C-alpha positions in Angstrom: 81.7 44.0 86.6 80.6 45.2 83.2 81.4 44.0 79.7 82.5 46.2 76.8 78.9 47.2 76.1 78.4 48.6 79.6 76.2 45.7 80.7 77.0 43.5 83.6 78.3 40.0 82.8 76.0 37.1 83.5 78.0 33.9 84.1 77.2 30.2 84.4 78.5 28.7 87.7 77.3 25.1 87.1 74.4 23.0 86.1 73.2 19.5 86.0 70.3 17.5 84.6 68.6 14.1 85.2 69.2 11.4 82.6 66.4 11.6 80.0 63.9 8.8 80.4 61.9 7.0 77.6 58.2 7.5 77.5 56.7 5.0 79.9 60.2 4.2 81.2 61.8 4.4 84.6 60.8 7.9 85.3 57.1 7.4 84.5 56.5 6.8 88.2 58.0 10.1 89.3 55.9 13.2 89.7 57.3 16.0 87.5 57.6 18.2 90.7 59.8 15.5 92.2 61.9 15.4 89.1 62.6 19.1 89.1 62.9 19.2 92.9 65.6 16.5 92.8 67.6 18.6 90.2 67.2 21.8 92.2 68.4 20.2 95.4 71.4 18.7 93.6 72.3 22.1 92.1 72.2 23.7 95.6 74.2 20.9 97.2 76.8 20.6 94.5 77.5 24.3 94.2 77.5 24.7 98.0 75.6 28.0 97.9 73.3 29.3 100.6 69.8 28.9 98.9 68.6 32.0 100.7 70.8 34.0 98.4 68.9 32.8 95.3 66.7 35.7 94.2 64.5 33.9 91.8 63.9 30.6 90.1 62.8 30.6 86.4 61.6 27.3 85.0 60.5 26.2 81.6 57.6 23.8 81.1 55.2 23.3 78.1 52.5 21.1 79.5 51.4 23.3 82.3 48.4 21.2 83.3 47.6 18.5 85.8 50.8 17.6 87.7 52.7 20.4 85.9 50.1 23.1 86.6 50.0 26.0 89.0 53.7 27.0 88.7 55.5 23.7 88.7 58.8 25.6 89.3 57.6 27.0 92.7 56.2 23.7 93.7 59.5 22.0 93.0 61.5 24.5 94.9 59.3 24.0 98.0 59.3 20.2 97.5 63.1 20.4 97.7 62.7 22.0 101.2 64.3 25.2 100.0 63.5 28.7 101.4 60.0 30.0 101.1 61.4 33.5 100.6 62.7 32.6 97.1 60.0 33.1 94.5 59.7 31.2 91.2 57.9 31.4 87.9 57.3 29.0 85.0 57.5 30.1 81.3 56.2 28.5 78.1 58.0 29.2 74.9 57.1 25.7 73.7 60.2 23.5 73.0 62.5 26.5 73.8 61.0 27.0 77.3 64.1 25.8 79.1 66.5 27.9 77.0 64.1 30.9 77.4 64.2 30.4 81.2 68.0 30.6 81.0 67.9 33.7 78.8 65.4 35.5 81.1 67.7 34.7 84.1 70.8 35.9 82.4 69.1 39.0 81.0 67.9 39.8 84.5 71.5 39.6 85.8 72.8 41.7 83.0 70.1 44.3 83.6 70.9 44.5 87.3 67.7 42.8 88.5 69.4 39.8 89.9 72.8 38.8 91.3 72.1 35.1 91.8 69.3 33.2 90.0 68.4 29.6 89.1 67.1 28.7 85.6 65.7 25.3 85.1 63.2 23.2 83.1 61.1 20.0 83.4 58.7 17.8 81.4 57.4 14.4 82.3 55.8 13.4 79.1 54.9 10.0 80.4 52.6 11.5 83.0 51.5 14.7 81.2 51.3 13.6 77.6 52.0 16.0 74.7 48.9 18.1 74.0 47.3 17.5 77.4 46.6 21.2 77.8 44.4 21.2 74.6 40.7 20.3 74.8 38.9 19.2 71.7 35.9 21.3 72.8 38.0 24.4 73.6 40.6 24.8 70.8 43.3 27.5 71.2 43.1 28.1 67.5 40.4 30.7 66.5 38.7 30.8 63.2 40.7 33.9 62.3 44.0 31.9 62.7 42.5 28.9 60.7 41.5 31.3 57.9 44.9 33.0 57.9 46.9 29.8 57.6 44.3 27.4 56.0 44.9 24.7 58.6 42.8 23.2 61.4 45.8 22.8 63.7 49.6 23.3 63.6 51.3 19.9 63.2 55.1 19.8 63.8 55.6 16.5 61.8 53.8 18.0 58.8 56.1 21.1 59.2 59.1 18.8 59.3 58.0 17.0 56.2 57.5 20.3 54.4 61.1 21.3 55.3 62.5 18.0 54.0 60.7 18.5 50.7 61.6 22.2 50.4 65.3 21.5 50.9 65.3 18.4 48.8 66.2 16.1 51.7 65.8 12.4 51.0 64.6 9.7 53.4 68.1 8.2 53.3 69.6 11.5 54.3 67.2 11.9 57.3 67.9 8.3 58.4 71.7 8.8 58.0 71.6 11.9 60.2 69.5 10.0 62.8 71.8 7.0 62.9 74.8 9.4 63.5 73.0 11.0 66.4 72.6 7.6 68.2 76.2 6.7 67.4 77.5 9.9 68.8 75.3 9.8 71.9 76.4 6.2 72.5 80.1 7.2 72.2 79.7 10.2 74.5 78.0 8.0 77.1 80.5 5.2 76.9 83.4 7.7 77.3 81.7 9.5 80.2 81.4 12.8 78.5 77.6 13.1 79.2 78.2 12.0 82.8 79.6 15.5 83.4 76.1 17.0 83.1 74.0 14.2 84.6 73.0 13.6 88.2 72.1 9.9 88.7 68.5 9.4 89.9 67.9 6.8 92.6 65.0 4.4 91.6 63.9 1.2 93.3 67.2 0.6 95.1 69.3 1.4 92.1 70.1 4.5 90.1 69.4 5.7 86.6 72.7 7.1 85.3 72.3 7.3 81.5 69.9 8.6 79.0 67.5 5.8 78.2 66.6 6.5 74.5 70.1 5.9 73.0 70.2 2.9 70.6 73.8 2.1 69.8 72.8 -0.7 67.4 70.7 1.6 65.3 71.7 1.7 61.6 70.5 3.4 58.4 69.3 0.1 57.3 67.2 -0.5 60.4 65.8 3.0 60.3 64.8 2.6 56.6 62.4 -0.2 57.7 60.2 2.2 59.7 56.9 3.4 58.3 56.0 7.1 58.3 54.8 8.4 61.6 51.6 10.0 60.4 49.1 9.2 57.6 49.9 11.3 54.5 53.6 11.7 55.3 56.4 10.1 53.3 59.7 10.9 55.0 59.1 11.5 58.7 59.3 8.4 61.0 59.7 7.8 64.7 63.3 7.1 63.9 64.2 10.5 62.4 62.2 12.4 65.0 63.0 13.4 68.5 61.9 11.0 71.3 59.1 11.8 73.7 60.9 11.8 77.1 60.9 12.6 80.8 63.6 14.9 82.3 64.6 18.0 84.2 67.7 20.2 84.5 68.9 23.3 86.4 71.6 25.9 86.0 73.0 28.5 88.5 73.6 31.9 86.9 75.2 34.9 88.7 76.7 38.3 88.1 80.5 38.0 87.9 80.8 40.3 90.9 78.5 38.0 93.1 80.4 35.0 91.9 83.7 36.5 93.1 82.1 37.6 96.4 80.9 34.0 97.1 84.1 32.4 95.9 82.3 30.7 93.0 84.2 29.9 89.8 82.4 31.2 86.6 82.6 28.6 83.8 81.2 30.7 81.0 79.6 34.0 80.3 76.5 34.8 78.1 77.5 36.8 75.0 74.2 37.4 73.2 70.6 36.2 72.8 67.8 36.4 70.3 64.2 35.2 69.7 62.5 35.1 66.3 59.2 34.2 64.8 58.8 32.1 61.7 56.1 30.5 59.5 53.8 28.8 62.0 52.8 26.1 59.5 56.3 25.0 58.5 57.0 26.1 62.0 60.5 24.6 62.5 62.8 26.8 60.4 63.3 29.4 63.1 66.8 28.3 64.1 68.1 29.5 60.8 67.2 33.2 61.2 67.8 32.9 65.0 71.4 31.8 64.4 72.0 34.5 61.9 70.6 37.2 64.2 72.4 36.2 67.3 75.7 36.0 65.4 75.1 39.5 63.9 74.3 40.9 67.4 77.4 39.3 68.8 79.6 40.5 66.0 80.6 36.9 65.2 80.5 34.6 62.3 79.9 30.8 62.1 83.7 30.4 61.7 84.1 31.9 65.2 81.9 29.3 66.9 83.5 26.1 68.1 80.3 24.1 68.8 76.7 24.3 67.7 73.9 22.7 69.7 70.7 22.8 67.5 67.8 20.9 68.9 67.0 17.8 66.9 63.3 18.1 66.9 63.3 16.3 63.5 66.3 15.4 61.3 65.2 17.9 58.6 65.4 20.8 61.0 69.2 20.3 61.5 69.9 19.3 57.9 68.2 22.4 56.5 70.0 24.5 59.1 73.3 23.0 58.0 72.6 23.8 54.4 71.7 27.4 55.1 74.5 28.1 57.5 77.3 26.0 55.9 78.3 24.3 59.2 79.9 20.9 59.0 78.9 17.8 61.0 82.2 18.2 63.0 80.8 21.1 64.9 77.1 20.3 65.1 75.5 18.2 67.9 78.8 16.4 68.4 77.5 14.2 71.3 74.2 13.4 69.6 70.9 15.2 70.1 67.2 14.8 70.9 66.8 12.0 68.3 69.0 9.9 70.5 69.0 11.5 73.9 65.3 12.5 74.0 63.3 15.7 74.1 61.5 16.4 77.4 60.2 19.7 76.1 60.7 22.1 79.0 64.1 20.7 79.9 65.7 20.4 76.4 67.0 24.0 76.3 68.7 23.4 79.6 70.4 20.3 78.2 71.6 22.2 75.1 73.5 24.7 77.2 74.9 22.1 79.6 76.1 19.9 76.8 77.7 22.9 75.0 79.4 24.1 78.1 80.9 20.7 79.1 82.0 20.0 75.5 83.6 23.5 75.2 85.6 22.7 78.3 86.6 19.2 77.1 87.8 20.6 73.8 89.3 23.8 75.2 87.0 25.7 72.9 85.9 29.3 73.1 82.3 29.9 71.8 79.2 27.7 71.6 75.9 28.6 70.0 72.6 26.9 71.0 69.4 27.2 69.0 66.0 25.5 69.3 62.8 25.5 67.1 59.4 25.9 68.8 55.8 25.1 68.2 53.8 27.9 66.5 56.8 29.1 64.5 59.4 30.5 66.8 63.0 29.9 67.9 65.5 31.3 70.3 69.3 31.2 70.3 72.1 32.1 72.6 75.9 32.3 72.5 78.2 31.5 75.5 81.9 32.1 75.9 84.0 29.7 78.0 86.0 31.3 80.7 89.4 30.1 81.9 
């Protein structure tokens, strides 16, 4: 079945994720392959599909070294005991890797290359710490790049501080935003809204059922007592930044025709996608042009979108995005974001889509837009439409 542009529809059947664990928390003893394997197995079991029909598995992961090296997505599929005949690949678009995996999968369906495909993502940052793939003796930054941008390395916290100062954002505004993220995530957890996207993970005779980083007691006053996260910064603290986390997630994507053939109920269709590059020093402003471009491509405006999920890498990212796009807090990250829930890099884009989908259904909404900033000055964005 083709949409009005002549392309085939790519639809979301379902998806789930693990709870997001705190660094050094309950998931620090789990191999990242096991984390993703658990999610993939849950996806297959809960949708009831024959795994031999899955034509490809596309996963996002940033730290592709050590336990996450050598195509962690393929290792996870095999670890789950799923068919050897299904191939897999792992992509790295920094923090947007999981969303990029979803976009590649959906684009493959729309182009006729797939009928049934799994998109997923994983990052266990307790076991493969941020920056593990960078060696001090073998820097990925050449002298030409250093000369072009007058830096020794790209630092996201410095970029976030630059954004805060460029947009005139005060420390109080950053902390207020962050406190709201925790409050919203705590409410969404207490009311069971986030449970719709989470598969409890059995650990030590029990089960981890909720995201571990949420602090319901957090307040602007408590956040104001935190010192800057890095020397030389004034505004950025651990409290108004995303949390280093462990997690995995997976989504089943199909052509509408294949879904009908298999008796699967499509929950949403992909409307449009985009990727952009941005200043690699400030680095985190990409969601602004990505949002504008994906809306333009879809022929929509911000007023047409019911919900926005913009990754909370740092509070200034979302506040600057709000100022530029004119979107109120009532439609942005309504169940909290990475500041409260955590940011396991390769899995975060998957969470954005799952949260948007479930909340669209809960609110009987129509369109949701997801966007995420990425290291090195990039961003990607997508729009989904809920189906009845």
